[in-house]
C-alpha positions in Angstrom: 78.2 108.7 82.7 77.2 105.3 84.2 80.2 102.9 84.4 79.9 99.1 84.5 83.1 98.5 86.5 83.0 94.8 85.9 83.1 95.3 82.1 86.3 97.4 82.3 89.3 95.6 80.7 93.0 96.0 81.0 95.3 96.1 78.0 99.1 95.9 78.1 100.3 98.4 75.5 103.9 97.1 75.3 105.0 99.7 72.7 103.9 102.6 74.9 105.0 100.9 78.1 101.7 101.4 79.8 98.7 99.5 81.0 95.5 101.0 79.5 91.9 100.7 80.6 89.3 102.1 78.2 86.4 103.7 79.9 83.8 104.9 77.4 85.6 107.2 75.0 88.5 107.8 77.4 91.6 105.8 78.4 93.0 105.7 81.9 96.6 104.4 82.0 99.5 103.4 84.2 103.0 103.8 82.8 105.6 101.2 83.6 109.1 99.9 82.8 109.5 96.1 82.7 112.7 95.0 84.3 114.0 91.4 84.7 113.3 91.3 88.4 110.3 93.7 88.7 107.9 96.0 86.9 108.4 99.7 87.9 105.0 101.4 88.1 105.8 105.0 87.2 102.7 107.2 86.7 98.9 106.8 86.8 96.7 109.0 84.7 92.9 109.3 84.6 91.2 111.7 82.2 89.7 114.7 83.9 86.2 113.6 82.9 86.6 110.4 84.9 88.1 111.8 88.1 86.4 111.1 91.4 84.8 107.9 90.2 87.2 105.3 91.5 88.8 104.7 88.1 92.4 105.0 89.3 91.8 102.4 92.1 90.2 100.0 89.6 93.1 100.4 87.2 95.7 99.8 89.9 93.8 96.7 91.1 93.6 95.3 87.6 97.3 96.0 87.0 98.4 94.4 90.3 96.2 91.3 89.5 97.9 91.1 86.1 101.4 91.4 87.6 100.6 88.8 90.3 99.4 86.4 87.6 102.7 86.8 85.7 104.6 86.0 88.9 106.4 89.3 88.9 107.2 91.9 91.6 106.6 95.7 91.5 108.6 98.8 92.3 105.9 101.4 93.1 107.4 104.7 92.0 104.0 106.3 91.3 102.6 108.2 94.3 99.1 107.0 93.6 100.2 103.4 93.6 102.1 104.0 96.8 98.9 105.5 98.4 96.8 102.6 97.1 99.2 100.0 98.6 99.1 101.8 102.0 95.3 101.3 102.0 95.4 97.7 100.6 98.2 95.8 102.4 97.0 92.5 100.8 99.1 93.5 97.8 102.3 94.2 99.7 103.8 90.7 98.8 104.2 92.1 95.3 106.6 94.9 96.4 110.2 94.3 95.3 
């Protein structure tokens, strides 16, 4: 499957408490809990068919951009998000 990374969009599914990114017929998502002082990022999931294509990194980058634009902080409980932040210190100002 050829993926146009620039065309991927992020949706905030408030009812399911997760950020969703449709990729073809699949959905990658990041579960969260919105607290008054931060957004706890709990679990990132990418469908098996999309693994190894950089989808999780794109999802996390889009989520962090969304949160920064809202003026909120994050509590990175998800191990993937923690790993991403260790490789991308430019996002560390968002950590609660």
